GUNU-568762 format. One line per field, with one value per residue: residue number from 0; residue in one letter; x, y, z of N, C-alpha, C, O in turn. Coordinates in steps of 0.2 Angstrom, whole numbers, always signed. Atoms other than C-alpha are relative to their C-alpha. Layout:
% GUNU-568762
seq c(NUM,...)
type c(A,...)
n.xx c(X,...)
n.yy c(Y,...)
n.zz c(Z,...)
ca.xx c(X,...)
ca.yy c(Y,...)
ca.zz c(Z,...)
c.xx c(X,...)
c.yy c(Y,...)
c.zz c(Z,...)
o.xx c(X,...)
o.yy c(Y,...)
o.zz c(Z,...)
END
This chain:
% GUNU-568762
seq c(0,1,2,3,4,5,6,7,8,9,10,11,12,13,14,15,16,17,18,19,20,21,22,23,24,25,26,27,28,29,30,31,32,33,34,35,36,37,38,39,40,41,42,43,44,45,46,47,48,49,50,51,52,53,54,55,56,57,58,59,60,61,62,63,64,65,66,67,68,69,70,71,72,73,74,75,76,77,78,79,80)
type c(M,D,R,R,S,E,T,I,S,K,I,S,A,K,L,T,N,S,N,P,I,L,T,P,L,S,D,I,V,T,F,S,D,L,F,C,G,I,G,G,F,H,Y,A,A,N,Q,L,G,L,K,C,V,F,A,C,D,V,D,Q,A,C,R,E,Q,Y,K,H,N,F,G,I,E,P,A,S,D,I,K,L,V)
n.xx c(+4,-4,+1,+7,+5,+0,+3,+8,+3,-1,+5,+6,+1,+2,+7,+4,+0,+0,+2,+7,+2,-1,+4,+6,+6,+5,-3,+1,-5,+3,-4,+3,-1,-1,+0,+4,+3,+7,-1,-4,-3,+6,+2,-5,-1,+6,-1,-5,+3,-1,+6,-1,+3,-1,-2,-1,-2,+2,+5,+7,+3,-3,+3,+7,+0,-3,+6,+4,-3,-2,+4,-3,-1,-7,-1,-2,-7,-4,-2,+5,+1)
n.yy c(-6,-6,-5,-4,+5,+2,-6,+0,+5,-3,-5,+3,+4,-5,-2,+5,+1,-7,-1,-1,-7,-4,+2,-5,+2,+0,+1,-5,-5,-6,-5,-7,-2,-7,-3,+5,-2,+3,+7,+5,+4,+3,+5,+5,+3,+5,+6,+4,+2,-5,-4,-7,-2,-7,-4,-7,-3,-6,-2,+2,+4,+7,+3,+2,+6,+5,+2,+3,+7,+4,-1,-3,-8,-2,-6,-6,-2,+4,-4,-1,+7)
n.zz c(+0,+0,-5,+1,-2,-7,-4,+1,-4,-7,-1,+0,-6,-5,+1,-2,-7,-2,-6,+0,-1,+6,+6,+0,-3,+6,+6,+4,+0,+1,+2,+1,+6,+0,+6,+3,+7,+1,-3,+4,-5,-3,+5,+1,-7,-1,+4,-4,-6,-5,-2,-1,-7,+0,+6,+0,+6,+0,+6,-1,+5,-1,-6,+2,+4,-4,-4,+5,+2,-5,-6,-6,+1,-2,-4,+5,+0,-5,-5,-6,-3)
ca.xx c(+0,+7,+8,-7,-18,-12,-16,-34,-37,-31,-43,-57,-55,-55,-71,-79,-75,-79,-83,-102,-102,-96,-109,-124,-140,-149,-145,-152,-139,-145,-139,-141,-143,-135,-136,-149,-155,-169,-162,-150,-140,-156,-162,-146,-144,-162,-158,-144,-156,-151,-163,-163,-166,-162,-161,-156,-155,-156,-166,-184,-189,-177,-184,-202,-197,-187,-203,-213,-200,-197,-210,-197,-197,-179,-173,-169,-152,-139,-133,-149,-149)
ca.yy c(+0,+17,+32,+41,+25,+22,+40,+39,+23,+31,+46,+35,+24,+40,+46,+30,+29,+47,+54,+53,+71,+78,+69,+80,+79,+79,+73,+89,+102,+120,+136,+155,+163,+180,+192,+180,+189,+179,+162,+154,+147,+142,+132,+123,+119,+112,+100,+94,+92,+107,+118,+137,+144,+162,+174,+192,+204,+223,+224,+224,+217,+202,+199,+199,+186,+176,+175,+170,+156,+149,+155,+163,+182,+188,+201,+218,+222,+211,+226,+226,+207)
ca.zz c(+0,-5,+7,+0,+1,+19,+24,+16,+25,+42,+39,+34,+50,+61,+53,+55,+73,+76,+93,+96,+103,+87,+76,+70,+78,+61,+44,+37,+32,+34,+26,+26,+10,+11,-3,-10,-26,-33,-26,-38,-24,-15,-30,-32,-13,-13,-27,-15,-1,+9,+19,+19,+37,+33,+18,+15,+1,+0,-17,-14,-31,-28,-10,-18,-31,-19,-8,-23,-28,-11,+2,+13,+15,+15,+28,+20,+26,+34,+44,+54,+58)
c.xx c(+5,-2,-6,-6,+0,-3,-8,-3,+0,-6,-7,-2,-2,-7,-5,-1,+0,-3,-8,-2,+0,-5,-6,-6,-6,+4,-2,+5,-4,+5,-3,+2,+0,+1,-3,-2,-6,+0,+3,+3,-5,-2,+5,+1,-6,+0,+5,-3,+1,-6,+2,-3,+0,+2,+0,+2,-3,-5,-7,-3,+3,-3,-7,+0,+3,-6,-4,+3,+0,-4,+4,+1,+7,+0,+3,+7,+4,+3,-5,-2,+5)
c.yy c(+6,+5,+3,-5,-1,+6,+1,-5,+2,+5,-3,-4,+5,+3,-5,-1,+7,+0,+2,+8,+4,-2,+4,-3,-2,-2,+6,+6,+7,+5,+7,+3,+8,+3,-5,+1,-4,-8,-5,-5,-5,-6,-6,-4,-5,-6,-5,-3,+4,+4,+7,+2,+8,+3,+7,+3,+8,+2,-3,-5,-8,-4,-2,-7,-6,-3,-4,-7,-5,+0,+2,+7,+2,+6,+5,+2,-4,+4,+0,-7,-1)
c.zz c(+0,+6,+0,+2,+8,+4,-1,+4,+8,+1,+0,+7,+5,-1,+1,+7,+4,+7,+0,+2,-6,-6,+0,+3,-5,-6,-5,+1,-2,-3,+1,-6,+0,-7,-5,-7,+0,+2,-4,+4,+4,-4,+0,+7,+1,-4,+3,+6,+6,+2,+2,+7,+0,-7,+1,-6,+1,-5,+1,-5,+1,+6,-2,-4,+4,+5,-4,-2,+6,+7,+6,-2,+3,+5,-5,+0,+5,+6,+6,+3,+6)
o.xx c(+9,-7,-10,-10,-6,-7,-11,-8,-5,-9,-11,-8,-6,-10,-10,-7,+3,-7,-10,-8,-3,-5,-9,-7,-11,+10,+1,+7,-8,+11,-9,+7,-4,+4,+0,-3,-11,-5,+1,+3,-4,-3,+3,+1,-6,-2,+5,+0,+0,-10,+7,-9,-3,+6,-4,+6,-8,-9,-8,-7,-1,-4,-9,-4,+0,-6,-7,-1,-1,-4,+1,+3,+8,-4,+5,+10,+2,+4,-3,-6,+5)
o.yy c(+7,+4,+4,-3,-2,+6,+2,-4,+1,+5,-1,-4,+4,+4,-3,-3,+8,-4,+6,+10,+9,+1,+7,-9,-5,+0,+6,+8,+7,+4,+7,+2,+11,-1,-6,-4,-3,-11,-11,-11,-11,-12,-11,-10,-10,-11,-11,-6,+2,+5,+8,+0,+10,+0,+10,+0,+8,+7,-9,-9,-12,-9,-8,-11,-12,-9,-9,-12,-11,-4,+2,+9,+2,+11,+3,+3,-4,+1,+2,-7,-6)
o.zz c(+4,+9,+5,+5,+11,+9,+4,+7,+11,+6,+4,+9,+10,+4,+4,+10,+9,+9,-4,+0,-6,-11,+5,+3,-4,-7,-11,+6,-7,-2,+1,-9,-1,-11,-11,-11,+4,+1,-4,+3,+5,-1,+0,+7,+4,-2,+2,+10,+12,-2,+6,+7,+5,-10,+5,-10,+3,-4,+2,-4,+0,+6,+0,-3,+2,+5,-2,-2,+5,+11,+12,-7,+9,+4,-10,-5,+11,+11,+12,+8,+9)
END
C-alpha cells in the first residue's frame, strides 16, 4: 500500500470511529442565503437536499421574487440582523 492510500485509510478509519459528541443531531444540512438575489444558490442547494433557514437581500424586487419562488421572506439588510 502506498503512502497516499495508507493516509486515506487512516482518515477513513478515524471518521468511521468518530466521537459521538461531534456527530450531527440531524441529517439535514441547513444554510443561510446572504445576498440571495432571486435564489439561484437556494435552488441549487435544494436540489442537493439542503434547507434554507435564513435569507437576506437589500433589493426589494429580488426579495419579492425570492418569496414567490421559495416561500421565505428575506430580511432587507444584513446590517440590521
